[in-house]
C-alpha positions as CSV (number, residue, x, y, z in Angstrom):
1,M,-40.4,113.0,-78.0
2,T,-39.0,109.8,-79.3
3,H,-35.4,108.8,-79.0
4,F,-35.1,108.8,-82.8
5,K,-36.5,112.3,-83.1
6,E,-34.2,113.6,-80.4
7,S,-31.2,112.0,-82.0
8,K,-32.2,113.3,-85.4
9,E,-32.7,116.9,-84.1
10,W,-29.3,116.7,-82.4
11,A,-27.5,115.4,-85.5
12,D,-29.3,118.0,-87.7
13,G,-27.6,120.7,-85.5
14,F,-24.4,119.8,-87.3
15,W,-25.9,120.6,-90.7
16,P,-23.6,123.6,-91.5
17,D,-20.5,121.4,-91.0
18,I,-22.0,118.5,-92.9
19,E,-22.9,120.7,-95.8
20,R,-19.5,122.3,-95.9
21,I,-17.7,118.9,-95.8
22,L,-19.9,117.3,-98.5
23,K,-19.4,120.3,-100.8
24,E,-15.6,120.2,-100.2
25,Q,-15.6,116.4,-100.9
26,S,-17.9,116.4,-103.8
27,P,-15.1,116.3,-106.4
28,R,-14.3,112.8,-105.0
29,M,-17.8,111.7,-105.8
30,V,-17.8,113.0,-109.4
31,K,-16.6,111.0,-112.4
32,I,-15.6,112.8,-115.7
33,K,-14.8,110.9,-118.8
34,V,-14.3,111.5,-122.5
35,A,-17.5,110.8,-124.6
36,S,-17.5,108.2,-127.2
37,L,-17.0,109.1,-130.9
38,D,-20.7,108.4,-131.5
39,L,-21.7,110.9,-128.8
40,D,-19.3,113.4,-130.0
41,R,-20.2,113.2,-133.7
42,N,-24.0,112.6,-133.4
43,H,-25.0,114.3,-130.2
44,G,-22.6,117.2,-129.6
45,T,-21.2,115.7,-126.4
46,D,-17.5,115.8,-125.7
47,Y,-17.4,114.8,-122.0
48,L,-19.7,112.9,-119.6
49,V,-20.0,114.0,-116.0
50,A,-21.7,111.7,-113.5
51,M,-22.0,111.4,-109.7
52,G,-20.1,108.3,-108.6
53,G,-22.9,107.4,-106.2
54,S,-24.9,110.3,-105.0
55,A,-26.5,109.1,-101.8
56,V,-24.7,109.9,-98.5
57,A,-25.5,108.3,-95.1
58,C,-24.4,110.3,-92.1
59,R,-23.9,109.5,-88.4
60,I,-22.7,111.9,-85.7
61,R,-21.5,110.9,-82.3
62,G,-20.3,112.9,-79.3
63,A,-16.6,114.0,-79.5
64,D,-15.7,111.9,-76.5
65,Y,-16.4,108.7,-78.5
66,Y,-13.7,109.6,-80.9
67,W,-11.0,109.7,-78.2
68,K,-12.4,106.7,-76.3
69,H,-12.7,104.4,-79.3
70,Q,-11.5,105.8,-82.7
71,D,-14.0,103.6,-84.4
72,I,-17.4,103.8,-86.1
73,A,-20.4,102.1,-84.6
74,L,-23.3,100.9,-86.7
75,R,-26.6,99.4,-85.5
76,N,-26.4,95.7,-86.1
77,S,-29.7,94.4,-84.6
78,R,-32.8,95.6,-82.9
79,T,-35.2,93.8,-80.6
80,S,-38.1,95.3,-82.7
81,G,-36.8,93.6,-85.8
82,V,-36.6,96.9,-87.7
83,T,-34.0,96.8,-90.5
84,T,-30.7,98.1,-89.2
85,E,-27.9,100.1,-90.8
86,V,-25.7,97.0,-91.2
87,E,-28.5,95.0,-92.8
88,K,-29.2,97.9,-95.3
89,L,-25.5,98.3,-96.1
90,K,-25.1,94.5,-96.7
91,Q,-28.1,94.5,-99.0
92,G,-26.6,97.4,-101.0
93,E,-29.7,99.6,-100.4
94,G,-29.4,103.3,-100.1
95,A,-26.2,105.2,-99.7
96,D,-22.9,105.0,-101.6
97,W,-20.9,107.1,-99.1
98,Y,-20.9,107.4,-95.4
99,L,-20.0,110.6,-93.6
100,Y,-19.2,109.7,-90.0
101,G,-18.4,112.5,-87.6
102,W,-17.7,113.3,-84.0
103,G,-18.5,116.6,-82.3
104,D,-20.4,118.6,-79.8
105,N,-22.4,121.9,-79.8
106,G,-23.2,121.7,-83.5
107,R,-19.5,121.6,-84.6
108,L,-17.7,118.5,-86.0
109,D,-14.3,118.0,-84.5
110,A,-13.4,114.9,-86.5
111,W,-14.9,113.2,-89.5
112,V,-14.3,110.5,-92.1
113,L,-15.8,110.0,-95.6
114,I,-16.2,106.3,-96.3
115,D,-16.7,104.5,-99.5
116,I,-19.4,102.0,-98.5
117,D,-18.5,99.4,-101.2
118,R,-15.0,99.2,-99.7
119,M,-16.4,99.1,-96.1
120,C,-18.9,96.2,-96.8
121,P,-16.3,93.4,-96.4
122,L,-15.7,94.5,-92.8
123,L,-19.4,94.2,-91.9
124,D,-19.2,90.4,-91.3
125,D,-16.9,90.3,-88.2
126,P,-19.0,88.9,-85.3
127,D,-16.1,89.7,-82.9
128,K,-16.8,93.4,-83.3
129,V,-20.5,93.2,-82.3
130,I,-21.2,94.8,-78.9
131,S,-24.3,95.3,-76.8
132,G,-26.0,98.6,-77.1
133,R,-28.9,100.3,-75.3
134,G,-32.4,98.8,-75.3
135,G,-31.4,95.4,-76.5
136,T,-29.7,96.6,-79.7
137,T,-26.3,95.4,-80.8
138,M,-23.7,97.6,-82.5
139,L,-21.0,96.6,-85.0
140,T,-17.8,98.6,-84.3
141,I,-15.1,99.0,-86.9
142,P,-11.8,100.6,-85.9
143,L,-10.7,103.5,-88.1
144,C,-7.4,101.9,-88.7
145,W,-9.2,98.9,-90.3
146,L,-11.3,101.1,-92.5
147,R,-8.1,102.9,-93.6
148,K,-6.3,99.6,-94.3
149,A,-9.3,98.5,-96.4
150,G,-9.1,101.7,-98.5
151,A,-12.6,102.6,-97.3
152,I,-11.7,106.1,-96.0
153,V,-11.5,108.4,-98.9
154,S,-11.0,111.5,-96.8
155,A,-10.8,112.7,-93.2
156,G,-10.6,115.9,-91.3
157,G,-10.2,117.5,-87.9
158,W,-8.8,115.1,-85.3
159,A,-9.4,112.2,-87.7
160,N,-7.1,113.7,-90.4
161,R,-4.4,111.1,-89.4
162,Y,-6.6,108.5,-91.1
163,S,-6.7,110.3,-94.5
164,P,-5.4,108.2,-97.3
165,A,-1.7,108.6,-97.9
166,P,-0.6,110.5,-101.1
167,E,0.2,108.2,-104.0
168,G,3.5,106.4,-103.3
169,H,3.7,107.5,-99.6
170,E,2.3,105.1,-97.0
171,R,1.3,106.8,-93.8
172,Q,1.7,104.8,-90.5
173,V,-1.3,104.9,-88.2
174,V,-1.1,103.2,-84.9
């Protein structure tokens, strides 16, 4: 079995939690607005409902990584030359949201939902690139940086402390 297949099967074991979180967070991804006068008068439409980006990327790491690092790690380069997560994100391909979680035994203990557009400016920091397994490099972004950039739209479990502060109340995270 390939490393990719093993990793995918392990991550898919978290599907019940992933599905629950995405269903709970879906209102953040939906945009509702009043239809134009033309749509109202000529097409019987009063409101428009649209997904504010419907594609979601997901990465799951072991729970111990949360406590060791409190960051996200994205594949930055591969010796094979295969396009990496960071390259895809920089090119604007694919997902609009990133669900990043930490857990074990099919249960997520911590998670953050990230707005990829707000995260992208943080993808160009060469000081955060570290060596990974098999000649790959990883870009690490601390959760506190993501929060400061307004990229974390919601968080849960142990990562709840990185949730955005309610309007008018700035939360201190150290």
